[in-house]
mmCIF file as gemmi writes it, N, C-alpha and C atoms, coordinates in Angstrom:
data_model
loop_
_atom_site.group_PDB
_atom_site.id
_atom_site.type_symbol
_atom_site.label_atom_id
_atom_site.label_alt_id
_atom_site.label_comp_id
_atom_site.label_asym_id
_atom_site.label_entity_id
_atom_site.label_seq_id
_atom_site.pdbx_PDB_ins_code
_atom_site.Cartn_x
_atom_site.Cartn_y
_atom_site.Cartn_z
_atom_site.occupancy
_atom_site.B_iso_or_equiv
_atom_site.pdbx_formal_charge
_atom_site.auth_seq_id
_atom_site.auth_asym_id
_atom_site.pdbx_PDB_model_num
ATOM 1 N N . UNK Axp A 1 ? -12.27 -37.365 -16.545 1 0 ? 1 A 1
ATOM 2 C CA . UNK Axp A 1 ? -13.076 -36.724 -17.584 1 0 ? 1 A 1
ATOM 3 C C . UNK Axp A 1 ? -14.008 -35.684 -16.966 1 0 ? 1 A 1
ATOM 4 N N . UNK Axp A 2 ? -14.568 -36.003 -15.832 1 0 ? 2 A 1
ATOM 5 C CA . UNK Axp A 2 ? -15.494 -35.094 -15.164 1 0 ? 2 A 1
ATOM 6 C C . UNK Axp A 2 ? -14.774 -33.81 -14.738 1 0 ? 2 A 1
ATOM 7 N N . UNK Axp A 3 ? -13.51 -33.93 -14.302 1 0 ? 3 A 1
ATOM 8 C CA . UNK Axp A 3 ? -12.741 -32.75 -13.913 1 0 ? 3 A 1
ATOM 9 C C . UNK Axp A 3 ? -12.539 -31.81 -15.097 1 0 ? 3 A 1
ATOM 10 N N . UNK Axp A 4 ? -12.271 -32.374 -16.266 1 0 ? 4 A 1
ATOM 11 C CA . UNK Axp A 4 ? -12.053 -31.55 -17.449 1 0 ? 4 A 1
ATOM 12 C C . UNK Axp A 4 ? -13.324 -30.818 -17.861 1 0 ? 4 A 1
ATOM 13 N N . UNK Axp A 5 ? -14.475 -31.449 -17.686 1 0 ? 5 A 1
ATOM 14 C CA . UNK Axp A 5 ? -15.738 -30.786 -18.009 1 0 ? 5 A 1
ATOM 15 C C . UNK Axp A 5 ? -15.951 -29.583 -17.094 1 0 ? 5 A 1
ATOM 16 N N . UNK Axp A 6 ? -15.609 -29.745 -15.832 1 0 ? 6 A 1
ATOM 17 C CA . UNK Axp A 6 ? -15.745 -28.633 -14.887 1 0 ? 6 A 1
ATOM 18 C C . UNK Axp A 6 ? -14.849 -27.466 -15.265 1 0 ? 6 A 1
ATOM 19 N N . UNK Axp A 7 ? -13.639 -27.784 -15.728 1 0 ? 7 A 1
ATOM 20 C CA . UNK Axp A 7 ? -12.71 -26.734 -16.145 1 0 ? 7 A 1
ATOM 21 C C . UNK Axp A 7 ? -13.267 -26.005 -17.359 1 0 ? 7 A 1
ATOM 22 N N . UNK Axp A 8 ? -13.806 -26.749 -18.309 1 0 ? 8 A 1
ATOM 23 C CA . UNK Axp A 8 ? -14.376 -26.131 -19.507 1 0 ? 8 A 1
ATOM 24 C C . UNK Axp A 8 ? -15.531 -25.212 -19.139 1 0 ? 8 A 1
ATOM 25 N N . UNK Axp A 9 ? -16.368 -25.634 -18.206 1 0 ? 9 A 1
ATOM 26 C CA . UNK Axp A 9 ? -17.485 -24.792 -17.772 1 0 ? 9 A 1
ATOM 27 C C . UNK Axp A 9 ? -16.968 -23.522 -17.107 1 0 ? 9 A 1
ATOM 28 N N . UNK Axp A 10 ? -15.933 -23.65 -16.293 1 0 ? 10 A 1
ATOM 29 C CA . UNK Axp A 10 ? -15.353 -22.479 -15.639 1 0 ? 10 A 1
ATOM 30 C C . UNK Axp A 10 ? -14.778 -21.508 -16.665 1 0 ? 10 A 1
ATOM 31 N N . UNK Axp A 11 ? -14.09 -22.045 -17.675 1 0 ? 11 A 1
ATOM 32 C CA . UNK Axp A 11 ? -13.513 -21.189 -18.707 1 0 ? 11 A 1
ATOM 33 C C . UNK Axp A 11 ? -14.597 -20.466 -19.485 1 0 ? 11 A 1
ATOM 34 N N . UNK Axp A 12 ? -15.711 -21.174 -19.775 1 0 ? 12 A 1
ATOM 35 C CA . UNK Axp A 12 ? -16.824 -20.538 -20.48 1 0 ? 12 A 1
ATOM 36 C C . UNK Axp A 12 ? -17.413 -19.404 -19.659 1 0 ? 12 A 1
ATOM 37 N N . UNK Axp A 13 ? -17.569 -19.609 -18.368 1 0 ? 13 A 1
ATOM 38 C CA . UNK Axp A 13 ? -18.16 -18.563 -17.53 1 0 ? 13 A 1
ATOM 39 C C . UNK Axp A 13 ? -17.231 -17.363 -17.429 1 0 ? 13 A 1
ATOM 40 N N . UNK Axp A 14 ? -15.913 -17.596 -17.462 1 0 ? 14 A 1
ATOM 41 C CA . UNK Axp A 14 ? -14.969 -16.485 -17.418 1 0 ? 14 A 1
ATOM 42 C C . UNK Axp A 14 ? -15.047 -15.685 -18.711 1 0 ? 14 A 1
ATOM 43 N N . UNK Axp A 15 ? -15.13 -16.372 -19.848 1 0 ? 15 A 1
ATOM 44 C CA . UNK Axp A 15 ? -15.208 -15.683 -21.14 1 0 ? 15 A 1
ATOM 45 C C . UNK Axp A 15 ? -16.464 -14.831 -21.248 1 0 ? 15 A 1
ATOM 46 N N . UNK Axp A 16 ? -17.578 -15.337 -20.777 1 0 ? 16 A 1
ATOM 47 C CA . UNK Axp A 16 ? -18.844 -14.617 -20.915 1 0 ? 16 A 1
ATOM 48 C C . UNK Axp A 16 ? -19.081 -13.656 -19.767 1 0 ? 16 A 1
ATOM 49 N N . UNK Axp A 17 ? -18.3 -13.778 -18.706 1 0 ? 17 A 1
ATOM 50 C CA . UNK Axp A 17 ? -18.499 -12.925 -17.542 1 0 ? 17 A 1
ATOM 51 C C . UNK Axp A 17 ? -19.6 -13.443 -16.637 1 0 ? 17 A 1
ATOM 52 N N . UNK Axp A 18 ? -20.115 -14.595 -16.93 1 0 ? 18 A 1
ATOM 53 C CA . UNK Axp A 18 ? -21.21 -15.154 -16.141 1 0 ? 18 A 1
ATOM 54 C C . UNK Axp A 18 ? -20.699 -15.64 -14.799 1 0 ? 18 A 1
ATOM 55 N N . UNK Axp A 19 ? -21.368 -15.235 -13.769 1 0 ? 19 A 1
ATOM 56 C CA . UNK Axp A 19 ? -21.072 -15.743 -12.44 1 0 ? 19 A 1
ATOM 57 C C . UNK Axp A 19 ? -19.795 -15.213 -11.822 1 0 ? 19 A 1
ATOM 58 N N . UNK Axp A 20 ? -19.202 -14.186 -12.393 1 0 ? 20 A 1
ATOM 59 C CA . UNK Axp A 20 ? -17.978 -13.644 -11.806 1 0 ? 20 A 1
ATOM 60 C C . UNK Axp A 20 ? -18.364 -12.657 -10.718 1 0 ? 20 A 1
ATOM 61 N N . UNK Axp A 21 ? -17.94 -12.953 -9.515 1 0 ? 21 A 1
ATOM 62 C CA . UNK Axp A 21 ? -18.204 -12.088 -8.38 1 0 ? 21 A 1
ATOM 63 C C . UNK Axp A 21 ? -17.001 -12.145 -7.455 1 0 ? 21 A 1
ATOM 64 N N . UNK Axp A 22 ? -16.771 -11.049 -6.785 1 0 ? 22 A 1
ATOM 65 C CA . UNK Axp A 22 ? -15.735 -11.069 -5.76 1 0 ? 22 A 1
ATOM 66 C C . UNK Axp A 22 ? -16.4 -11.56 -4.496 1 0 ? 22 A 1
ATOM 67 N N . UNK Axp A 23 ? -15.915 -12.665 -3.987 1 0 ? 23 A 1
ATOM 68 C CA . UNK Axp A 23 ? -16.498 -13.236 -2.784 1 0 ? 23 A 1
ATOM 69 C C . UNK Axp A 23 ? -16.177 -12.404 -1.564 1 0 ? 23 A 1
ATOM 70 N N . UNK Axp A 24 ? -16.863 -12.696 -0.486 1 0 ? 24 A 1
ATOM 71 C CA . UNK Axp A 24 ? -16.643 -11.98 0.76 1 0 ? 24 A 1
ATOM 72 C C . UNK Axp A 24 ? -15.204 -12.083 1.224 1 0 ? 24 A 1
ATOM 73 N N . UNK Axp A 25 ? -14.608 -13.249 1.053 1 0 ? 25 A 1
ATOM 74 C CA . UNK Axp A 25 ? -13.224 -13.438 1.485 1 0 ? 25 A 1
ATOM 75 C C . UNK Axp A 25 ? -12.268 -12.562 0.68 1 0 ? 25 A 1
ATOM 76 N N . UNK Axp A 26 ? -12.487 -12.48 -0.633 1 0 ? 26 A 1
ATOM 77 C CA . UNK Axp A 26 ? -11.605 -11.674 -1.479 1 0 ? 26 A 1
ATOM 78 C C . UNK Axp A 26 ? -11.757 -10.196 -1.151 1 0 ? 26 A 1
ATOM 79 N N . UNK Axp A 27 ? -12.983 -9.758 -0.947 1 0 ? 27 A 1
ATOM 80 C CA . UNK Axp A 27 ? -13.219 -8.36 -0.589 1 0 ? 27 A 1
ATOM 81 C C . UNK Axp A 27 ? -12.604 -8.019 0.75 1 0 ? 27 A 1
ATOM 82 N N . UNK Axp A 28 ? -12.732 -8.937 1.69 1 0 ? 28 A 1
ATOM 83 C CA . UNK Axp A 28 ? -12.153 -8.734 3.024 1 0 ? 28 A 1
ATOM 84 C C . UNK Axp A 28 ? -10.631 -8.705 2.943 1 0 ? 28 A 1
ATOM 85 N N . UNK Axp A 29 ? -10.056 -9.585 2.136 1 0 ? 29 A 1
ATOM 86 C CA . UNK Axp A 29 ? -8.598 -9.617 1.972 1 0 ? 29 A 1
ATOM 87 C C . UNK Axp A 29 ? -8.102 -8.307 1.361 1 0 ? 29 A 1
ATOM 88 N N . UNK Axp A 30 ? -8.833 -7.784 0.391 1 0 ? 30 A 1
ATOM 89 C CA . UNK Axp A 30 ? -8.441 -6.514 -0.227 1 0 ? 30 A 1
ATOM 90 C C . UNK Axp A 30 ? -8.512 -5.383 0.784 1 0 ? 30 A 1
ATOM 91 N N . UNK Axp A 31 ? -9.542 -5.391 1.603 1 0 ? 31 A 1
ATOM 92 C CA . UNK Axp A 31 ? -9.69 -4.351 2.625 1 0 ? 31 A 1
ATOM 93 C C . UNK Axp A 31 ? -8.545 -4.409 3.634 1 0 ? 31 A 1
ATOM 94 N N . UNK Axp A 32 ? -8.194 -5.618 4.054 1 0 ? 32 A 1
ATOM 95 C CA . UNK Axp A 32 ? -7.081 -5.795 4.996 1 0 ? 32 A 1
ATOM 96 C C . UNK Axp A 32 ? -5.783 -5.321 4.358 1 0 ? 32 A 1
ATOM 97 N N . UNK Axp A 33 ? -5.568 -5.649 3.078 1 0 ? 33 A 1
ATOM 98 C CA . UNK Axp A 33 ? -4.354 -5.224 2.383 1 0 ? 33 A 1
ATOM 99 C C . UNK Axp A 33 ? -4.277 -3.702 2.351 1 0 ? 33 A 1
ATOM 100 N N . UNK Axp A 34 ? -5.392 -3.049 2.024 1 0 ? 34 A 1
ATOM 101 C CA . UNK Axp A 34 ? -5.402 -1.586 1.945 1 0 ? 34 A 1
ATOM 102 C C . UNK Axp A 34 ? -5.141 -0.955 3.308 1 0 ? 34 A 1
ATOM 103 N N . UNK Axp A 35 ? -5.692 -1.548 4.357 1 0 ? 35 A 1
ATOM 104 C CA . UNK Axp A 35 ? -5.449 -1.03 5.708 1 0 ? 35 A 1
ATOM 105 C C . UNK Axp A 35 ? -3.974 -1.153 6.078 1 0 ? 35 A 1
ATOM 106 N N . UNK Axp A 36 ? -3.382 -2.308 5.779 1 0 ? 36 A 1
ATOM 107 C CA . UNK Axp A 36 ? -1.952 -2.509 6.067 1 0 ? 36 A 1
ATOM 108 C C . UNK Axp A 36 ? -1.1 -1.533 5.267 1 0 ? 36 A 1
ATOM 109 N N . UNK Axp A 37 ? -1.46 -1.349 4 1 0 ? 37 A 1
ATOM 110 C CA . UNK Axp A 37 ? -0.707 -0.432 3.142 1 0 ? 37 A 1
ATOM 111 C C . UNK Axp A 37 ? -0.805 0.995 3.666 1 0 ? 37 A 1
ATOM 112 N N . UNK Axp A 38 ? -1.983 1.377 4.135 1 0 ? 38 A 1
ATOM 113 C CA . UNK Axp A 38 ? -2.165 2.714 4.682 1 0 ? 38 A 1
ATOM 114 C C . UNK Axp A 38 ? -1.269 2.919 5.904 1 0 ? 38 A 1
ATOM 115 N N . UNK Axp A 39 ? -1.186 1.909 6.759 1 0 ? 39 A 1
ATOM 116 C CA . UNK Axp A 39 ? -0.316 1.99 7.94 1 0 ? 39 A 1
ATOM 117 C C . UNK Axp A 39 ? 1.145 2.086 7.506 1 0 ? 39 A 1
ATOM 118 N N . UNK Axp A 40 ? 1.541 1.277 6.52 1 0 ? 40 A 1
ATOM 119 C CA . UNK Axp A 40 ? 2.922 1.322 6.025 1 0 ? 40 A 1
ATOM 120 C C . UNK Axp A 40 ? 3.272 2.705 5.493 1 0 ? 40 A 1
ATOM 121 N N . UNK Axp A 41 ? 2.371 3.28 4.701 1 0 ? 41 A 1
ATOM 122 C CA . UNK Axp A 41 ? 2.634 4.6 4.137 1 0 ? 41 A 1
ATOM 123 C C . UNK Axp A 41 ? 2.696 5.662 5.221 1 0 ? 41 A 1
ATOM 124 N N . UNK Axp A 42 ? 1.822 5.549 6.216 1 0 ? 42 A 1
ATOM 125 C CA . UNK Axp A 42 ? 1.841 6.498 7.323 1 0 ? 42 A 1
ATOM 126 C C . UNK Axp A 42 ? 3.178 6.421 8.062 1 0 ? 42 A 1
ATOM 127 N N . UNK Axp A 43 ? 3.631 5.193 8.349 1 0 ? 43 A 1
ATOM 128 C CA . UNK Axp A 43 ? 4.906 5.016 9.042 1 0 ? 43 A 1
ATOM 129 C C . UNK Axp A 43 ? 6.067 5.543 8.197 1 0 ? 43 A 1
ATOM 130 N N . UNK Axp A 44 ? 6.015 5.287 6.904 1 0 ? 44 A 1
ATOM 131 C CA . UNK Axp A 44 ? 7.064 5.77 6.002 1 0 ? 44 A 1
ATOM 132 C C . UNK Axp A 44 ? 7.098 7.297 5.999 1 0 ? 44 A 1
ATOM 133 N N . UNK Axp A 45 ? 5.932 7.923 5.89 1 0 ? 45 A 1
ATOM 134 C CA . UNK Axp A 45 ? 5.89 9.383 5.878 1 0 ? 45 A 1
ATOM 135 C C . UNK Axp A 45 ? 6.35 9.964 7.21 1 0 ? 45 A 1
ATOM 136 N N . UNK Axp A 46 ? 5.957 9.323 8.304 1 0 ? 46 A 1
ATOM 137 C CA . UNK Axp A 46 ? 6.384 9.807 9.612 1 0 ? 46 A 1
ATOM 138 C C . UNK Axp A 46 ? 7.901 9.705 9.749 1 0 ? 46 A 1
ATOM 139 N N . UNK Axp A 47 ? 8.47 8.609 9.272 1 0 ? 47 A 1
ATOM 140 C CA . UNK Axp A 47 ? 9.926 8.445 9.311 1 0 ? 47 A 1
ATOM 141 C C . UNK Axp A 47 ? 10.612 9.509 8.452 1 0 ? 47 A 1
ATOM 142 N N . UNK Axp A 48 ? 10.022 9.81 7.296 1 0 ? 48 A 1
ATOM 143 C CA . UNK Axp A 48 ? 10.586 10.851 6.429 1 0 ? 48 A 1
ATOM 144 C C . UNK Axp A 48 ? 10.56 12.205 7.118 1 0 ? 48 A 1
ATOM 145 N N . UNK Axp A 49 ? 9.461 12.515 7.801 1 0 ? 49 A 1
ATOM 146 C CA . UNK Axp A 49 ? 9.346 13.78 8.532 1 0 ? 49 A 1
ATOM 147 C C . UNK Axp A 49 ? 10.384 13.835 9.648 1 0 ? 49 A 1
ATOM 148 N N . UNK Axp A 50 ? 10.533 12.729 10.37 1 0 ? 50 A 1
ATOM 149 C CA . UNK Axp A 50 ? 11.536 12.67 11.444 1 0 ? 50 A 1
ATOM 150 C C . UNK Axp A 50 ? 12.945 12.874 10.89 1 0 ? 50 A 1
ATOM 151 N N . UNK Axp A 51 ? 13.242 12.224 9.77 1 0 ? 51 A 1
ATOM 152 C CA . UNK Axp A 51 ? 14.568 12.364 9.156 1 0 ? 51 A 1
ATOM 153 C C . UNK Axp A 51 ? 14.806 13.793 8.682 1 0 ? 51 A 1
ATOM 154 N N . UNK Axp A 52 ? 13.783 14.419 8.138 1 0 ? 52 A 1
ATOM 155 C CA . UNK Axp A 52 ? 13.911 15.802 7.696 1 0 ? 52 A 1
ATOM 156 C C . UNK Axp A 52 ? 14.173 16.723 8.885 1 0 ? 52 A 1
ATOM 157 N N . UNK Axp A 53 ? 13.486 16.469 9.998 1 0 ? 53 A 1
ATOM 158 C CA . UNK Axp A 53 ? 13.726 17.245 11.214 1 0 ? 53 A 1
ATOM 159 C C . UNK Axp A 53 ? 15.157 17.093 11.699 1 0 ? 53 A 1
ATOM 160 N N . UNK Axp A 54 ? 15.673 15.878 11.674 1 0 ? 54 A 1
ATOM 161 C CA . UNK Axp A 54 ? 17.068 15.64 12.081 1 0 ? 54 A 1
ATOM 162 C C . UNK Axp A 54 ? 18.033 16.368 11.16 1 0 ? 54 A 1
ATOM 163 N N . UNK Axp A 55 ? 17.758 16.33 9.872 1 0 ? 55 A 1
ATOM 164 C CA . UNK Axp A 55 ? 18.609 17.017 8.907 1 0 ? 55 A 1
ATOM 165 C C . UNK Axp A 55 ? 18.598 18.525 9.158 1 0 ? 55 A 1
ATOM 166 N N . UNK Axp A 56 ? 17.424 19.08 9.411 1 0 ? 56 A 1
ATOM 167 C CA . UNK Axp A 56 ? 17.33 20.522 9.69 1 0 ? 56 A 1
ATOM 168 C C . UNK Axp A 56 ? 18.114 20.888 10.946 1 0 ? 56 A 1
ATOM 169 N N . UNK Axp A 57 ? 17.988 20.092 11.991 1 0 ? 57 A 1
ATOM 170 C CA . UNK Axp A 57 ? 18.737 20.366 13.224 1 0 ? 57 A 1
ATOM 171 C C . UNK Axp A 57 ? 20.241 20.297 12.971 1 0 ? 57 A 1
ATOM 172 N N . UNK Axp A 58 ? 20.662 19.329 12.176 1 0 ? 58 A 1
ATOM 173 C CA . UNK Axp A 58 ? 22.084 19.19 11.854 1 0 ? 58 A 1
ATOM 174 C C . UNK Axp A 58 ? 22.574 20.401 11.072 1 0 ? 58 A 1
ATOM 175 N N . UNK Axp A 59 ? 21.807 20.819 10.092 1 0 ? 59 A 1
ATOM 176 C CA . UNK Axp A 59 ? 22.204 21.975 9.289 1 0 ? 59 A 1
ATOM 177 C C . UNK Axp A 59 ? 22.228 23.241 10.128 1 0 ? 59 A 1
ATOM 178 N N . UNK Axp A 60 ? 21.26 23.391 11.016 1 0 ? 60 A 1
ATOM 179 C CA . UNK Axp A 60 ? 21.232 24.566 11.889 1 0 ? 60 A 1
ATOM 180 C C . UNK Axp A 60 ? 22.466 24.611 12.783 1 0 ? 60 A 1
ATOM 181 N N . UNK Axp A 61 ? 22.908 23.454 13.228 1 0 ? 61 A 1
ATOM 182 C CA . UNK Axp A 61 ? 24.085 23.423 14.106 1 0 ? 61 A 1
ATOM 183 C C . UNK Axp A 61 ? 25.369 23.72 13.338 1 0 ? 61 A 1
ATOM 184 N N . UNK Axp A 62 ? 25.333 23.577 12.019 1 0 ? 62 A 1
ATOM 185 C CA . UNK Axp A 62 ? 26.518 23.839 11.197 1 0 ? 62 A 1
ATOM 186 C C . UNK Axp A 62 ? 26.634 25.301 10.787 1 0 ? 62 A 1
ATOM 187 N N . UNK Axp A 63 ? 25.554 26.048 10.877 1 0 ? 63 A 1
ATOM 188 C CA . UNK Axp A 63 ? 25.569 27.453 10.463 1 0 ? 63 A 1
ATOM 189 C C . UNK Axp A 63 ? 26.211 28.272 11.572 1 0 ? 63 A 1
ATOM 190 N N . UNK Axp A 64 ? 27.236 29.057 11.253 1 0 ? 64 A 1
ATOM 191 C CA . UNK Axp A 64 ? 27.867 29.894 12.286 1 0 ? 64 A 1
ATOM 192 C C . UNK Axp A 64 ? 26.847 30.849 12.904 1 0 ? 64 A 1
ATOM 193 N N . UNK Axp A 65 ? 27.01 31.135 14.188 1 0 ? 65 A 1
ATOM 194 C CA . UNK Axp A 65 ? 26.059 31.975 14.916 1 0 ? 65 A 1
ATOM 195 C C . UNK Axp A 65 ? 25.897 33.357 14.289 1 0 ? 65 A 1
ATOM 196 N N . UNK Axp A 66 ? 26.983 33.953 13.802 1 0 ? 66 A 1
ATOM 197 C CA . UNK Axp A 66 ? 26.893 35.322 13.283 1 0 ? 66 A 1
ATOM 198 C C . UNK Axp A 66 ? 26.077 35.409 11.993 1 0 ? 66 A 1
ATOM 199 N N . UNK Axp A 67 ? 25.913 34.294 11.27 1 0 ? 67 A 1
ATOM 200 C CA . UNK Axp A 67 ? 25.141 34.348 10.026 1 0 ? 67 A 1
ATOM 201 C C . UNK Axp A 67 ? 23.689 33.947 10.236 1 0 ? 67 A 1
ATOM 202 N N . UNK Axp A 68 ? 23.364 33.5 11.421 1 0 ? 68 A 1
ATOM 203 C CA . UNK Axp A 68 ? 21.979 33.1 11.692 1 0 ? 68 A 1
ATOM 204 C C . UNK Axp A 68 ? 21.095 34.325 11.806 1 0 ? 68 A 1
ATOM 205 N N . UNK Axp A 69 ? 19.922 34.207 11.256 1 0 ? 69 A 1
ATOM 206 C CA . UNK Axp A 69 ? 18.927 35.261 11.405 1 0 ? 69 A 1
ATOM 207 C C . UNK Axp A 69 ? 18.063 34.933 12.595 1 0 ? 69 A 1
ATOM 208 N N . UNK Axp A 70 ? 17.76 35.926 13.369 1 0 ? 70 A 1
ATOM 209 C CA . UNK Axp A 70 ? 16.945 35.703 14.57 1 0 ? 70 A 1
ATOM 210 C C . UNK Axp A 70 ? 15.572 36.276 14.373 1 0 ? 70 A 1
């Protein structure tokens, strides 16, 4: 019975917005997630740039010498 009373109190505080705060752990977890995501995006973009460079080199090697502009 005591557990159910605690749940009811928690639900009331959520409805009214009373006592809702992001704890230090949640804020820290969000910061870590954003840092990891930033690294992932950086790596993805770098890989895309590398792939584009490879594609350009491949296309350049396919163009006959006489049609290349110098």
